[in-house]
ROBA-180426 format. One record per residue: residue number from 1; residue in one letter; chain; x, y, z of N, C-alpha, C in turn. Coordinates in Angstrom, 3 decimals. Atoms other than C-alpha are relative to their C-alpha. Example, Ala and Ser with C-alpha at 12.3 -4.5 7.8 and 13.67 -1.06 7.14 Angstrom:
2
1;A;A;0.890;-1.190;0.000;12.300;-4.500;7.800;0.900;1.200;0.000
2;S;A;-0.820;-1.190;-0.060;13.670;-1.060;7.140;-0.770;1.090;0.730
***
This chain:
199
1;M;A;-1.340;-0.428;-0.609;156.539;121.553;-30.802;0.712;-1.634;-0.452
2;L;A;-0.444;1.216;0.059;157.338;117.858;-31.130;0.426;-0.238;-1.488
3;K;A;-0.545;0.058;1.915;157.513;118.132;-35.353;1.207;0.790;0.245
4;E;A;-0.805;-0.681;-0.131;159.856;121.140;-34.476;1.462;-0.603;0.389
5;H;A;-1.006;0.701;-0.568;162.152;119.054;-32.334;0.294;-1.042;-0.617
6;V;A;-0.427;1.075;1.007;162.438;116.157;-34.553;0.099;0.124;-1.695
7;N;A;-0.129;-0.103;1.313;162.654;117.976;-37.728;-0.984;-0.367;-0.738
8;G;A;1.345;0.286;1.447;159.112;117.325;-39.306;-0.939;-1.216;0.454
9;F;A;0.990;0.772;-0.449;156.030;115.437;-38.734;0.715;-1.614;-0.421
10;Q;A;-0.586;1.155;0.061;157.719;112.444;-40.477;1.041;-1.085;1.120
11;N;A;-1.042;-0.098;-0.975;160.200;111.983;-37.711;-0.630;-0.271;1.212
12;I;A;0.439;0.146;-1.617;157.595;111.579;-34.911;-0.127;-1.296;0.513
13;G;A;0.200;1.301;-0.694;156.916;108.184;-34.577;-1.359;-0.101;0.349
14;S;A;1.338;0.617;-0.103;154.239;106.361;-32.834;-0.742;1.291;0.967
15;L;A;0.609;-0.283;-0.684;151.690;107.410;-30.434;0.516;0.238;1.566
16;N;A;-0.973;0.234;-1.285;153.937;106.637;-27.477;0.978;0.916;-0.132
17;D;A;-0.637;-0.916;-0.226;156.286;108.711;-28.697;-0.330;1.628;0.107
18;F;A;0.821;-1.599;-0.544;153.903;111.855;-28.560;-0.209;0.037;1.234
19;R;A;0.213;0.209;-1.760;153.120;110.670;-25.197;1.009;0.414;0.741
20;N;A;-1.074;-0.079;-0.828;156.195;110.404;-23.895;0.578;1.482;0.161
21;F;A;-0.450;-1.648;0.397;157.544;113.821;-25.533;-1.120;0.964;1.057
22;H;A;1.101;-0.888;-1.173;154.113;115.492;-23.536;0.131;-0.131;1.203
23;R;A;-0.014;0.301;-0.961;155.098;113.649;-20.452;1.844;0.821;0.435
24;D;A;-0.930;-0.292;0.057;158.655;114.796;-20.836;0.004;1.676;-0.116
25;M;A;-0.276;-1.495;0.069;157.737;118.565;-21.946;-0.706;0.422;1.564
26;K;A;0.764;-0.980;-1.045;154.960;119.095;-18.961;0.784;-0.035;1.182
27;C;A;-1.160;0.434;-1.101;158.245;117.637;-16.263;0.964;1.250;-0.237
28;Y;A;-1.085;-0.908;-0.545;160.482;120.042;-17.525;-0.633;1.594;-0.185
29;I;A;0.747;-1.262;-0.218;157.868;123.150;-17.860;-0.545;0.084;1.514
30;H;A;0.315;-0.550;-1.304;156.805;122.866;-14.424;0.795;0.421;0.981
31;E;A;-0.820;-0.973;-0.742;159.323;124.459;-13.007;0.336;1.325;-0.623
32;R;A;-0.548;-1.290;0.752;159.951;127.069;-15.593;-1.361;0.893;-0.300
33;D;A;1.471;-0.768;0.389;157.659;129.543;-17.468;-0.803;-0.450;-0.165
34;G;A;1.532;1.123;-0.003;154.785;126.986;-17.686;-0.652;0.258;1.065
35;K;A;0.712;-0.110;-1.067;154.021;128.065;-14.077;-1.564;0.609;-0.264
36;G;A;1.759;-0.375;0.167;150.183;128.572;-14.152;-0.765;-0.302;-1.239
37;S;A;1.085;0.026;1.101;149.542;127.498;-17.617;-0.777;-1.591;0.111
38;S;A;1.199;1.087;-0.423;146.788;125.148;-18.246;0.038;-0.680;-2.068
39;F;A;-0.218;1.068;1.255;146.811;122.105;-21.164;-0.679;-1.073;-0.161
40;D;A;0.708;1.424;0.410;144.861;119.413;-22.893;-0.453;-0.139;-0.725
41;Y;A;0.553;0.674;1.137;143.772;117.403;-25.655;-0.330;-1.160;-0.051
42;V;A;0.665;1.388;0.721;142.398;114.641;-27.657;0.189;-0.051;-0.923
43;V;A;-0.471;0.809;1.126;143.477;112.540;-29.939;-0.809;-1.173;-0.455
44;D;A;0.815;0.685;0.402;141.087;110.449;-32.162;0.594;-1.482;-0.318
45;S;A;-0.712;1.844;0.323;141.113;106.575;-32.885;0.789;0.023;-0.958
46;N;A;-0.836;0.270;1.206;143.123;107.395;-35.970;1.400;0.614;0.495
47;G;A;-1.325;-0.824;-0.634;145.976;109.330;-33.782;-0.353;1.473;-0.332
48;S;A;-0.365;-0.993;0.538;145.136;112.248;-35.096;-0.717;1.322;1.058
49;L;A;0.609;-1.012;-0.550;144.435;115.621;-33.272;-1.381;0.210;0.095
50;S;A;1.452;-0.391;0.741;140.390;116.363;-32.727;0.185;1.064;1.049
51;K;A;0.106;-1.023;-1.227;140.766;118.833;-29.563;1.483;0.369;0.509
52;A;A;-1.363;-0.474;-1.291;143.176;121.015;-27.522;-0.167;1.079;0.190
53;I;A;0.308;-1.250;-0.283;142.822;123.714;-25.421;1.395;0.219;0.986
54;W;A;-0.947;-0.270;-0.593;145.679;125.807;-23.920;-0.214;1.355;0.683
55;A;A;-0.224;-1.393;-0.357;146.246;129.156;-21.654;0.905;-0.012;1.091
56;D;A;-1.017;0.159;-0.694;149.433;130.123;-20.074;-0.452;1.043;1.179
57;G;A;0.197;-0.675;-1.100;149.807;132.021;-16.924;-0.404;1.323;-0.140
58;I;A;0.322;-1.056;-0.001;149.474;135.620;-17.986;-1.527;-0.243;-0.473
59;A;A;1.068;-0.244;0.582;146.265;134.791;-20.043;-1.191;-0.389;1.295
60;R;A;0.950;0.151;-1.331;144.792;133.181;-16.762;-0.290;1.283;1.054
61;R;A;-0.030;-1.557;-0.952;145.860;136.190;-14.758;-1.036;0.877;-0.584
62;N;A;1.017;-0.966;0.910;143.969;138.398;-17.224;-1.486;-0.626;-0.040
63;Y;A;1.852;0.690;-0.148;140.590;136.088;-16.956;-0.099;0.664;1.309
64;S;A;0.619;-0.607;-1.502;140.842;136.882;-13.236;-0.275;1.375;0.209
65;V;A;0.145;-1.519;-0.132;140.849;140.570;-13.545;-1.180;0.557;-1.203
66;F;A;0.834;-0.663;1.200;138.970;141.107;-16.923;-0.938;-0.989;-0.500
67;G;A;1.123;1.010;0.522;136.785;137.865;-17.311;-1.189;0.037;0.181
68;D;A;1.571;-0.223;-0.554;133.259;139.300;-16.337;-0.394;-0.248;-1.577
69;G;A;0.210;0.240;1.184;132.803;139.468;-20.288;1.211;-0.987;-0.839
70;V;A;-0.746;1.186;1.040;134.006;136.366;-22.751;-0.784;-0.158;-1.388
71;S;A;0.671;-0.205;1.316;133.787;136.496;-26.569;0.944;-1.374;-0.339
72;F;A;-0.737;1.100;0.654;134.487;133.051;-28.340;-0.875;-0.021;-1.506
73;D;A;-0.024;-0.209;1.150;134.600;132.996;-31.602;0.791;-1.239;-0.828
74;P;A;-0.556;1.162;0.829;135.133;129.715;-33.661;-0.165;0.363;-1.493
75;T;A;0.220;-0.578;1.457;135.216;131.585;-37.206;1.569;-0.384;-0.799
76;Y;A;-1.552;-0.085;0.080;139.268;130.996;-37.476;0.360;-1.622;-0.693
77;T;A;-0.295;1.440;0.208;139.936;127.787;-39.683;1.498;-0.330;-0.617
78;T;A;-1.373;0.148;0.539;143.617;126.639;-40.271;-0.033;-0.727;-1.188
79;N;A;-0.141;0.669;1.551;144.514;125.745;-43.951;0.893;-1.226;0.088
80;K;A;-0.743;1.320;0.140;146.991;122.958;-43.324;-0.554;-1.256;0.593
81;Y;A;0.258;0.843;-0.253;145.362;120.867;-41.151;-2.012;0.058;0.359
82;D;A;1.665;-0.084;-0.136;141.592;122.052;-41.293;-0.606;-0.029;1.088
83;M;A;0.436;-0.072;-1.185;141.017;122.901;-37.819;-0.438;1.013;0.603
84;T;A;-0.134;-1.049;-0.260;139.244;125.317;-36.415;0.244;0.821;1.249
85;F;A;-0.671;-0.768;-1.001;140.954;128.242;-34.105;-1.274;0.335;0.838
86;T;A;1.560;-0.668;-0.602;138.313;129.148;-31.376;0.845;0.621;1.235
87;P;A;-0.837;-1.018;-0.989;140.043;131.963;-28.978;-1.441;0.345;0.999
88;F;A;0.880;-0.562;-0.707;138.261;133.085;-25.895;0.746;1.273;0.406
89;S;A;-0.402;-1.071;-0.159;138.787;136.645;-25.521;-0.567;1.180;1.040
90;G;A;0.963;-1.059;-0.289;137.800;139.820;-23.614;0.769;1.682;-0.300
91;V;A;-0.530;-1.393;0.107;138.523;143.550;-23.092;0.251;0.446;0.873
92;D;A;-0.847;-0.610;-1.155;141.001;145.050;-20.542;-0.496;1.318;0.322
93;H;A;0.100;-1.151;-0.469;140.771;148.344;-18.634;0.147;1.225;-0.979
94;H;A;-0.523;-1.225;1.201;142.388;150.175;-21.757;-0.689;-0.334;-1.091
95;K;A;0.418;0.044;1.255;139.990;148.730;-23.773;0.324;-0.665;-1.147
96;R;A;-0.869;0.825;1.307;142.399;146.440;-25.616;-0.611;-1.374;-0.054
97;S;A;0.316;1.002;-0.266;141.323;143.016;-26.666;1.319;-0.925;0.828
98;V;A;-0.907;0.935;-0.692;143.045;140.403;-24.493;-0.493;-1.409;-0.026
99;T;A;0.359;1.422;0.085;143.063;136.508;-24.923;0.274;-0.638;1.071
100;F;A;-0.031;1.031;-0.942;142.319;134.260;-22.300;0.253;-1.334;-0.059
101;C;A;0.012;1.396;0.555;142.649;131.040;-23.841;-0.157;-0.461;-1.719
102;G;A;-0.070;0.433;1.267;143.113;129.126;-27.015;-0.483;-1.414;-0.332
103;A;A;0.332;1.672;0.139;141.342;126.105;-28.704;0.090;-0.272;-1.156
104;L;A;-0.325;0.804;1.146;141.854;123.740;-31.419;-1.432;-0.812;-0.456
105;V;A;0.911;1.064;0.745;138.602;121.681;-33.049;0.260;-0.523;-0.977
106;A;A;-0.114;0.781;1.103;138.586;119.119;-35.523;-1.229;0.126;-0.533
107;H;A;1.512;0.029;-0.128;134.654;119.283;-35.512;-0.805;1.131;0.540
108;E;A;0.799;-0.758;-0.639;132.349;122.100;-34.865;-1.487;-0.492;0.415
109;D;A;1.338;0.529;-0.586;129.837;120.104;-32.997;-0.123;0.010;1.710
110;T;A;0.332;-0.008;-1.431;128.068;120.044;-29.768;1.172;-0.560;0.915
111;E;A;-0.638;0.729;-0.881;130.484;117.643;-28.365;1.294;0.453;0.391
112;S;A;-1.728;-0.663;-0.028;133.731;119.563;-29.275;-0.401;0.928;0.826
113;F;A;-0.193;-1.451;-0.648;132.257;122.744;-27.949;-0.308;-0.369;1.340
114;Q;A;0.092;0.711;-1.301;131.093;120.680;-24.627;1.469;0.023;0.599
115;W;A;-1.488;0.377;-0.759;134.746;119.739;-23.941;0.722;1.020;0.058
116;V;A;-0.520;-1.214;-0.088;135.969;123.067;-24.961;-0.176;0.912;1.390
117;F;A;0.877;-1.037;-0.842;133.753;125.129;-22.800;0.715;-0.760;1.615
118;S;A;0.056;0.158;-1.672;134.141;122.715;-19.758;1.637;-0.190;0.463
119;R;A;-1.256;-0.098;-0.387;138.145;122.680;-20.050;0.472;1.399;0.261
120;F;A;-0.597;-1.400;-0.225;138.117;126.438;-20.542;-0.500;0.392;1.757
121;L;A;0.537;0.111;-1.660;135.893;126.536;-16.964;1.243;-0.248;0.893
122;A;A;-0.949;0.513;-0.587;138.289;124.154;-15.616;1.667;0.547;0.443
123;A;A;-0.814;-0.333;0.219;141.494;125.925;-16.899;0.024;1.702;1.211
124;M;A;-0.082;-1.004;-0.480;140.157;128.911;-15.207;-0.424;-0.083;1.605
125;G;A;0.342;0.197;-1.460;139.694;127.864;-11.726;-1.673;-0.232;0.514
126;G;A;1.582;-0.146;-0.153;135.436;127.230;-12.049;-0.560;1.402;-0.067
127;K;A;0.491;-1.543;0.020;135.201;131.000;-12.334;-1.099;0.284;-1.250
128;E;A;1.208;-0.194;1.447;132.131;131.688;-14.773;0.040;1.402;0.015
129;P;A;0.496;-1.823;0.441;132.064;134.949;-16.726;-1.337;0.620;0.162
130;K;A;1.450;-0.606;-0.114;129.072;137.027;-16.360;-0.735;-0.372;-0.969
131;Y;A;1.045;-0.035;1.546;128.114;136.961;-19.849;1.046;-1.057;-1.246
132;I;A;-0.818;0.616;1.045;129.820;135.063;-23.115;-0.986;0.050;-1.250
133;I;A;0.843;-0.835;1.061;129.057;136.622;-26.287;0.732;-1.157;-1.023
134;T;A;-0.022;0.872;1.324;129.048;133.693;-29.536;-0.559;0.492;-1.026
135;D;A;0.608;0.127;1.018;128.048;133.257;-32.792;-1.528;-0.719;0.323
136;Q;A;1.355;0.459;-0.146;124.435;131.765;-33.398;0.391;-1.842;-0.700
137;D;A;-0.267;1.323;0.566;126.226;128.169;-34.249;-0.876;-0.708;0.864
138;P;A;1.043;0.710;-0.919;123.520;125.530;-32.992;0.909;-0.840;0.856
139;G;A;-0.672;0.823;-0.704;126.374;123.501;-31.209;0.303;0.647;1.356
140;I;A;0.279;-1.203;-1.304;126.735;126.631;-29.213;-1.022;0.004;0.921
141;L;A;1.213;-0.621;-0.544;123.722;127.412;-28.333;-0.656;-1.354;0.939
142;N;A;0.547;0.477;-0.946;122.690;124.181;-26.855;1.277;-0.488;1.357
143;V;A;-0.806;0.093;-1.019;125.965;124.024;-24.825;0.530;0.664;1.001
144;V;A;-0.615;-1.377;-1.116;126.384;127.302;-23.055;-0.770;-0.491;1.164
145;P;A;0.282;0.154;-0.797;123.927;126.741;-21.030;0.404;-1.486;1.319
146;L;A;-0.102;1.136;-0.649;124.877;122.749;-20.114;1.369;0.330;1.223
147;V;A;-1.108;0.247;-0.428;128.394;124.000;-19.290;0.256;1.439;1.170
148;F;A;-0.386;-1.111;-1.114;127.964;127.753;-17.442;-1.631;0.038;0.515
149;K;A;1.062;0.324;-0.574;125.214;127.624;-15.214;-0.649;1.399;0.319
150;T;A;0.542;-1.169;-0.282;125.243;131.422;-14.274;0.520;0.766;-1.074
151;T;A;-0.343;-1.091;1.174;126.562;132.975;-17.162;-1.265;0.391;-1.033
152;R;A;1.082;-0.446;0.921;124.324;135.061;-19.723;0.617;0.071;-1.434
153;H;A;-0.410;-0.180;1.294;124.789;134.413;-23.228;-0.486;0.868;-0.878
154;R;A;0.524;-1.045;1.240;124.543;136.636;-26.129;0.616;-0.091;-1.297
155;Y;A;-0.493;0.109;1.678;124.985;136.847;-29.908;1.187;1.020;-0.218
156;C;A;-1.450;-1.134;0.416;128.014;138.640;-31.529;-1.154;1.030;-0.585
157;M;A;0.704;-1.541;0.537;126.575;142.070;-32.713;0.631;-0.172;-1.520
158;W;A;-0.394;-0.155;1.701;128.942;141.735;-36.160;-1.143;-1.342;-0.888
159;H;A;0.862;1.254;0.304;126.878;137.954;-36.641;-1.255;0.765;-0.625
160;I;A;1.767;-0.305;0.062;123.491;139.998;-36.148;0.250;1.050;-1.151
161;M;A;-0.172;-0.824;0.925;124.561;142.688;-38.252;0.265;-0.459;-1.169
162;N;A;0.396;0.938;1.409;125.143;140.372;-41.216;-0.902;-0.217;-0.630
163;K;A;1.190;0.710;0.394;122.052;138.971;-41.383;-0.991;1.125;-0.596
164;V;A;0.556;-0.992;0.052;120.500;142.306;-41.514;-0.628;0.043;-1.453
165;P;A;0.367;0.135;1.293;120.450;142.932;-45.291;-0.795;-1.480;-0.844
166;S;A;0.837;0.905;0.512;119.178;139.405;-45.845;-1.386;0.173;0.551
167;K;A;1.112;0.616;-0.581;116.316;139.563;-43.287;-1.225;1.690;-0.052
168;Y;A;0.928;-0.836;0.104;115.135;143.172;-43.883;-0.017;0.192;-1.736
169;G;A;-0.312;0.013;1.793;116.141;143.496;-48.214;0.788;0.758;-0.182
170;V;A;-0.735;-1.318;1.079;118.519;145.564;-49.896;-0.786;0.242;-0.842
171;T;A;1.091;-0.622;0.752;116.191;145.632;-52.149;-0.871;1.284;0.240
172;R;A;1.160;-0.888;-0.319;113.671;147.897;-50.515;0.690;1.337;0.065
173;D;A;-0.247;-1.505;0.137;113.671;151.682;-51.181;0.745;0.704;1.099
174;D;A;-0.570;-0.633;-1.508;114.206;152.632;-47.370;0.980;-0.988;0.431
175;Y;A;-1.051;0.522;-0.678;116.894;150.204;-47.048;1.368;0.856;0.929
176;S;A;-1.155;-0.519;-0.508;119.827;152.718;-46.463;-0.616;1.366;0.824
177;E;A;-0.165;-0.306;-1.051;117.722;154.730;-44.379;-0.382;-0.173;1.257
178;F;A;0.378;0.892;-0.929;116.568;152.109;-42.239;1.520;-0.494;0.620
179;L;A;-1.120;0.387;-0.464;120.104;150.909;-41.663;1.040;1.137;0.546
180;K;A;-0.510;-0.918;-0.515;121.326;154.142;-40.971;-0.686;0.294;1.425
181;K;A;0.674;-0.358;-1.372;118.514;154.632;-38.204;0.423;-1.205;0.928
182;L;A;-0.356;1.599;-1.105;119.321;150.857;-36.539;1.212;0.250;0.047
183;N;A;-1.717;0.283;-0.651;123.211;151.619;-36.607;-0.056;1.128;1.051
184;A;A;0.010;-1.567;-1.321;122.249;155.318;-34.735;-0.219;-0.927;1.638
185;I;A;0.494;0.515;-1.362;120.322;152.877;-32.107;0.979;-0.895;0.510
186;I;A;-0.899;1.235;-0.500;122.728;149.712;-31.774;1.085;0.780;0.447
187;W;A;-1.029;-0.426;-0.796;125.724;151.623;-31.357;0.295;1.430;0.970
188;D;A;0.349;-0.910;-1.003;124.610;154.342;-29.007;0.529;-0.982;1.471
189;E;A;-0.445;0.593;-1.467;126.739;153.820;-25.973;-0.367;0.235;1.282
190;D;A;0.920;-0.705;-1.053;124.427;156.166;-23.846;-1.478;-0.358;0.248
191;I;A;1.742;0.066;0.545;121.008;154.721;-24.694;-0.134;-0.924;1.209
192;E;A;0.185;0.569;-1.580;119.407;153.087;-21.495;-1.219;-1.243;-0.925
193;A;A;0.085;1.654;0.636;117.787;149.344;-22.137;-2.013;0.446;-0.549
194;A;A;1.252;-0.108;0.276;114.056;150.907;-22.391;-0.296;1.171;-1.493
195;E;A;0.272;-1.138;1.368;114.439;153.832;-25.007;0.782;-0.872;-1.011
196;F;A;-0.189;0.692;0.724;116.367;151.331;-26.811;-0.980;-1.379;-0.866
197;D;A;1.259;0.936;0.944;113.240;148.889;-27.218;-0.763;0.820;-0.448
198;A;A;0.629;-0.809;0.573;111.254;151.824;-27.615;0.130;0.704;-1.572
199;K;A;-0.539;-0.590;1.314;113.297;153.161;-31.011;0.037;-1.492;-0.687
***
């Protein structure tokens, strides 16, 4: 926002100018449409943004209603700044995707994910989701139980299914038939746990 306000990064100035703008913006937003918003960031020793997180009032309200299940997906990398965009999203009562919160991280490591998860939890008033779905990133696996004490952690089905060819072997004669049977089991919405395990 500051870049747009001063017509380019070259005009931003010092870190103090950025902090002053942030302070002034928070004061301006306080009584206006930013009511209920949450925002935090970390600048590294070089003065570069290393982590940021935000959730507006609507996203936070959506979380209070639809936040039982949360998907955290750190697979979107920005081109210009080489930071990873990591949305927290869920599903509403019409089975549409809703975003609860967004974050940017410069490094996909344990420290960054712990910061993001902690700030997410704070932005959502400390209410933990019943479950969180993530990829199998080691940095995430270590952090989920540290931050979320009651949340069940599950892996993203898309990431699991992407590994099937390499795990089973696409060159096997029965691969097509195996994949057809596996998909019929996995994507069956009505299957009970015991039947799933048996199949």
